[in-house]
Structures are given as structure tokens and as C-alpha cells.
C-alpha positions in Angstrom: 104.1 106.2 92.9 103.4 102.6 94.6 103.8 101.1 98.2 104.3 97.9 100.0 102.6 96.8 103.1 104.7 94.2 104.7 102.4 91.7 105.8 104.4 88.2 105.8 105.5 88.1 109.8 104.5 84.7 111.8 103.0 86.9 114.9 104.5 84.2 117.2 104.5 86.9 120.0 100.7 87.3 119.5 99.7 84.0 120.2 96.6 82.4 120.8 95.7 85.4 118.5 97.5 84.6 115.5 96.8 80.9 115.5 94.0 81.1 113.3 94.5 84.5 111.8 97.6 86.1 110.1 98.7 89.2 112.2 97.6 91.7 109.5 93.6 90.6 110.1 93.5 91.2 113.6 90.9 93.9 114.4 91.8 97.4 115.9 88.1 99.0 116.9 86.4 96.3 114.5 88.7 97.1 111.7 91.8 94.7 110.1 95.1 96.5 111.1 95.9 96.2 107.6 92.8 98.0 106.5 94.0 101.0 108.2 97.5 101.2 106.1 95.2 100.8 102.8 92.8 103.3 103.6 95.6 105.8 104.6 97.6 105.1 101.5 94.4 105.6 99.2 93.5 108.8 100.9 97.3 109.9 100.3 96.9 109.3 96.5 98.7 105.8 96.6 96.4 103.6 94.8 98.9 101.1 93.4 99.8 98.7 96.4 101.7 95.2 97.0 100.8 93.4 100.1 103.2 90.4 100.7 102.2 87.7 102.9 103.5 84.3 104.2 101.4 81.9 106.5 97.8 82.2 106.3 98.2 84.4 103.5 95.3 83.4 101.5 92.9 85.0 104.1 94.4 88.1 103.5 93.8 87.7 100.0 90.1 86.6 100.5 89.3 89.6 102.6 90.7 92.2 100.6 90.5 91.0 97.0 91.8 93.2 94.2 91.5 96.1 96.4 88.3 97.6 94.5 86.0 97.8 97.5 88.8 100.0 99.0 89.6 102.2 95.9 93.1 101.0 95.6 94.5 98.2 93.2 96.4 95.4 95.2 98.7 93.0 94.3 100.1 90.0 96.3 103.7 88.7 96.7 103.0 85.4 98.3 106.0 83.6 100.0 104.8 80.8 101.0 104.9 78.9 104.5 108.8 80.3 104.7 108.9 84.1 105.2 111.8 85.7 103.4 112.6 88.2 106.2 112.0 92.2 105.6 114.6 92.5 103.1 113.8 89.3 101.2 110.1 90.1 101.1 110.7 93.1 99.4 113.2 91.8 97.3 110.7 89.4 95.9 108.2 92.0 95.4 110.3 94.3 93.0 108.8 92.8 90.1 105.3 94.3 91.1 106.8 97.7 92.4 108.5 98.8 89.3 111.7 100.9 88.8 110.8 104.1 90.8 111.0 104.6 94.6 108.3 103.1 96.6 106.6 103.5 100.3 107.3 100.5 102.6 104.9 100.2 105.4 105.2 97.5 108.3 101.9 95.9 108.1 102.3 95.5 111.9 101.9 99.3 113.1 99.2 101.4 113.9 99.7 105.1 113.2 98.1 108.3 112.1 101.0 109.3 109.9 100.2 111.3 106.7 101.6 109.2 103.6 101.5 112.1 101.5 104.3 114.2 103.2 106.6 111.2 102.1 109.1 112.4 99.6 108.7 110.8 96.1 112.3 111.1 95.3 114.5 110.2 98.3 117.8 112.2 98.3 120.0 109.0 98.7 118.6 105.1 98.8 116.1 105.6 101.3 113.9 107.9 103.3 113.1 106.8 107.0 110.5 107.8 109.6 111.6 107.7 112.7 109.7 107.8 116.2 110.4 108.4 120.1 111.7 105.2 121.7 108.5 102.7 122.8 109.0 101.6 126.2 109.8 98.0 125.0 112.6 99.6 123.0 114.4 102.1 124.9 117.9 102.1 123.0 116.4 102.8 119.3 117.8 102.1 116.2 119.6 104.9 114.6 120.1 108.7 114.9 119.0 111.6 113.2 121.0 114.3 112.4 119.3 117.4 110.6 117.7 115.2 108.2 120.6 112.8 107.7 120.2 109.0 109.3 123.3 107.6 110.7 124.1 104.4 112.7 125.6 106.1 116.0 125.2 109.5 117.4 124.0 111.2 120.8 120.3 110.2 120.3 118.7 107.1 118.9 115.0 107.2 117.7 113.0 103.6 116.4 112.8 103.3 113.1 109.0 103.8 112.6 108.5 100.8 109.7 107.6 103.6 107.5 110.1 104.8 104.6 110.8 105.2 101.1 113.1 103.2 99.2 114.9 103.4 95.8 115.0 99.4 94.1 118.7 100.2 93.4 118.9 99.8 97.4 118.4 96.0 96.5 120.6 95.7 93.5 123.4 93.6 95.0 121.4 91.3 97.1 120.5 87.5 96.3 116.8 86.5 96.1 116.8 84.7 99.1 115.6 85.2 102.7 117.4 88.5 104.4 117.3 91.3 107.1 116.5 94.7 106.0 118.7 96.7 108.7 122.5 95.3 107.3 121.2 97.2 104.0 120.3 100.2 105.6 123.2 100.7 107.8 125.3 100.1 104.8 123.5 103.1 103.1 123.9 105.1 106.2 127.9 104.6 106.2 127.9 106.2 102.7 125.3 108.8 103.8 122.4 107.9 101.7 119.5 107.8 103.9 117.5 110.6 104.7 114.8 110.7 107.6 112.4 112.6 109.8 111.1 112.4 113.1 107.4 111.9 113.5 105.9 112.7 116.9 102.1 111.7 116.1 100.4 108.6 117.0 102.3 105.2 116.2 102.6 101.7 117.9 104.4 98.4 117.4 101.3 96.1 117.6 103.9 93.6 118.9 101.8 91.6 121.6 98.3 91.5 122.9 98.7 94.2 125.2 99.6 96.6 122.6 97.0 95.5 120.6 94.2 96.3 123.4 96.1 99.5 123.7 95.7 100.5 119.9 92.2 99.6 120.3 91.9 102.2 122.9 93.5 104.9 120.9 91.6 104.0 118.1 88.1 104.5 119.7 89.2 107.8 120.8 90.4 108.7 117.7 87.3 107.9 115.7 
């Protein structure tokens, strides 16, 4: 099974920290944020990784190289200076990901989620990991009824940025910039998205304040 770590975001809310460094290279307890995902995926037996990148992406390639130092094999999907959004970024990387379902991990989260618990073959087009709504996103994203993810329902949870996707989810899309959420909502309406609720450590590193919180948590769990 392969995985893609999405690392092409501009990190505008993290400025000035991201003026001279891409967000995935920001340090959490003296380690680049991206390295946590690489190590966790490797521990889970996921050795074939794809990392997409855009602005200053060459710094990511210089730091991680081919992944040999981290016991993985890394290939890069470069988007240049015009990021393709989440959906477009995955579509662009599909030739590197192959024809089987693959793991998607947002590069700007910090978590202790065990990637080995993800299904290798989702029931439908995708399997999403949801989390309780953080203070900055109290309205949530999707609902979970049993193991079925839906657009609407009584209780909404936040998409963690971790999931398993089938390449066929992107079959009718163009090679251009587009968001992922509309594809997922369409699959949900067809009851083709399964999910789970994770209650462990998880942070969306979207601001310097949340980066500082991740640093404190990482120090305690080291």
C-alpha cells in the first residue's frame, strides 16, 4: 500500500514562520512536522510514499531525499508555484500512486494515529478518519452513522486529514486545480464513504499558536 503526504499548502496563516520555509519543515520538538508522518507510516509498514509540494518544495526534497535515511522510498509530485488544491494535487500524483487504494495524510497535522489500522480496501470509494471538533472548527465537516460518513446528520465531526482513497474517485476529474470536498460529498450521497472516529492526539497546525501547542504535546509524549 502506498501513501501520499499532502505538503503543497502555502502556509499563509503561519507567517512569518513560512516566509523562508515550507510548512512541513516547521519543527515540532526539534523535528520537521513532515518527518512525524514519514516515521509513523514506516512503522505501520507503509514504505512507498509520495510527497507533493509547491512553493519552496525543493527544500523538502533536499531534506528528505529519496527517503533512504528514514527507511522508506519517497517520490515527489512537484506542482511548481501554483498549488493544485487538495483534489488537484492528488489527481496530479495518481501516476505515482498506482491503481490500488492509497493513504492520504495532510502534511499540516500532528497526531499519534496508528496508520496500520486503516483498511487496505475501503468499502466504497473512500474511508475517512474523523475527530472531535476543535475550538477553531466547532461546526465540523461530516456526520458518522455507524461506519458510514454522511453530509448531514445529528452530530458533525471534523475530517482529520487522514483517509484511504480509491483512484476511481478521481476518474471524472480534469487535470487542474480543484478541492477534494465536493468529490467526497458526491460519494457520500451514493453511500460510498466509510469512516471512523479517532479520539487520540490530533492537531491541525494552522497557526503559530497551534504549532506551539503541538510542541508542548510532543515534548510530553516523547
